N, C-alpha and C positions, 0 to 999 in steps of 0.2 A: 672762380665759379663755386660756390656753397656746397658742402657736402653734406648729402641724406641726413637725414632727422634720427637720433638712436630709439632704435621703439621704446616705448613708456612702458615703465616696471610695473607702472601701479597700473596698465592695464592687463600688465602678462599677470596680474596678481586676481582681475576682475574673470580672466580666460581658466585660472588655477579652481577659484571657484569653485566655474561653470563645470566645470572640469571631472572635479572631487563631485557632487551632486552630479550627472551624468552616468563617470562610472559606477561609483556605487546605488545610482539607480537602475541602469538597464544590468552590471555585469554584478559579481565577487569576487574584486581584486584579493589580492594574498600583496603585501610588498614585506619586503625581506633585505636589509639594506641600507635604509634609508637614513640608517646614522653613521651612513660614511659620507655624505657627501658631504661637503665643508661648510660649514657654513655660511662663510663669507668669502667674497676677493669671485675672483673668476672663477667656472667651471665650464667643463665642455663634457657635455650628455651628449654616449658615445650608444646610439641605440638599434635593435637591430631592427630590421624591421617586413614582415610578411605577411603584415592585415594593414585594413585601415584605421587601427579601431589604435593603434600603435603609439603612436602621436600624441591622442587626446588622452591616450589612455595615463602616458608616467603625467603628463602634466597635469590632471587630475589630482596623482599622487607622491607626484614630489613634495620633497620638504621646502622648497625652494622653486616661485614661477618662471615657468621659463620661455625662453622664448627661440622657438623653432624655425631651421630655414625650410620653407613649404613651396613646392612648384610652382610656379605660377599656373598652371591650366588648375587647383581648388582652388583660385579668388574666382571663381566666377558671380554673377547676380548680385543678390543682395550677402554672399562670402565674401565678398572684399573688403566690403568697410566694415566687417564682425570682424574676420580672420586678422583685418590688423588694427581695428583697435584690440584688442588682447594681446596685441604683441607679437605678433607674427608675423615675420619674416618673407616678402617674394622672391624667390630667385628662379632666374633662366637659366635652365639646363641644360639648355643650345647652345650659349656661351657663357664666356668670363665676364658673369653679369657683374662690372666693381662696385653696385648701389648698393647691391646685396654683400658683396665682399665687404665694403666699409660699414652699414649697417649692424652689421655681423661681429664685423672686429671693435666694432664702439660699444656692445652691445659686456664682449668682453672688457675691454678701457673703466667701461663703472663696474666693474664688481658686479655683471651679472652669469648668469647660467645658458650658454649655448645649447641648444638640440641638436641631435642633428644622428641623422641616416647615411649612416659612412657609405653605404651599398649604392648610397647612389635612390635607389629606385627600390619599390616588393620583391623580393624573393622567395628562399628559402630562408631565409631570416636567420645564417649561419656562420655571418661576416665573414665566407670566402672571398669573395671580392669586393672590397675597398677602393674607392678613390683616393687621391691626395690630398681634395681641400681639408678632410679634418687635421690632416697631420699640420699640411701649411695653416687652420685657428690653432691650435695648438700652441706652435712652438713662436709666430706670431703675436697670441693674444700672447703670452706666458700664460698657457690655463690651463694648470692637468685638466686628467679625464676621466673621468668617471663611463664605467660600463656600465649601461644598460642589458639583464634581459628581460624581455618581452616575452613571457610562454603561454600558450596555448590562446590569443588570439588564433591560431587555424585550423583549431577543432572544426571538422566541417557540420561532423551529426547534426542535427540536431537543429540547421541555422531555418530559424521563420522569414531571415531576409539576409539577399546572397553576401550581404557585403561588410554582416558584421559575425561574429562570433552569436555563440546559443546564447540567449536571453538566460539571466541569473546564473551562465557557467561561471567556473572557476578561468581567473586570469593570475599571470602567478608574477605578481616584476619584481627583479630582483638587482637592487646597488653595486657594484663591487668596490671594490679596493679604487681611490684616483690614483693615476701615476703622471709622469710626463714622459712625454713623447718623446722631447729633444735629446741632442750629447749633450747641451749643458753653454752649447758657442751663442746659438739663434741664432746657428745661420740658417737662412733660408733658400740655399739654392737646390738643381734639382736634384742632386744624388743624396743633400740632406736630408728632402725628402722621401723620399726613398728610402731610407733608409729608415728613417721616422715611422711610416704609412706601414713598413716590416714591425720591427717593432711591436707598433696599435694593434696590426695582426692576428700575433702573438700574446697579447695580452686580452684580445678580446674575446681568440678559438675557445681558453684557459677560462673566463669568462663564466660564456656558453655551455661547457662544460660542466666545471663547476657545476650552477647555475639548475640545472640538466639533473645531474648527482643530486643536488640538493630536493628537488621538488619533484625528483620521481616524471620529468616529462620526458 
């Protein structure tokens, strides 16, 4: 059986350019720490998730094209070929989606950037509840994790559209120091992934606290 094709990095670069225009046109992004993102090789962005704009915002301001794992429910109508065309990954969260897992690992194997919302769905954006998927991709793909805090996207006052932050409002995107989630053995056992998930939780929570202090959010 043939493997699912790896998403196009060229498509993701087109998506990044579209994101740049949209995000800087609609909002006032302030990007901090982008220089910390490794210039080459596989990387995972672990992004807190409190609003619909978080993914497009990171896509637009990140220094490298990014392939996000996105719930399949977002791939509706014309958005399906569009999101696929710009290198984004459809995932069925109700099952162990082997096709999505294979494509995501393919992104890392090709030296690309994989974007993940480790909380699994929109919430408080505080990294309080992490799924083991992030640890699996980091350990199996041999990729460092770069924590990314998006702050200001959940501001409720002054919105013209309920699903978006107030137009022309400031949204801070803070990239953190890359770190390795695994213990150096490459083990993907349940116990090893549980330990990796706990290490990730501490690193992401610490980054978010530092980002809030830095930005005053």
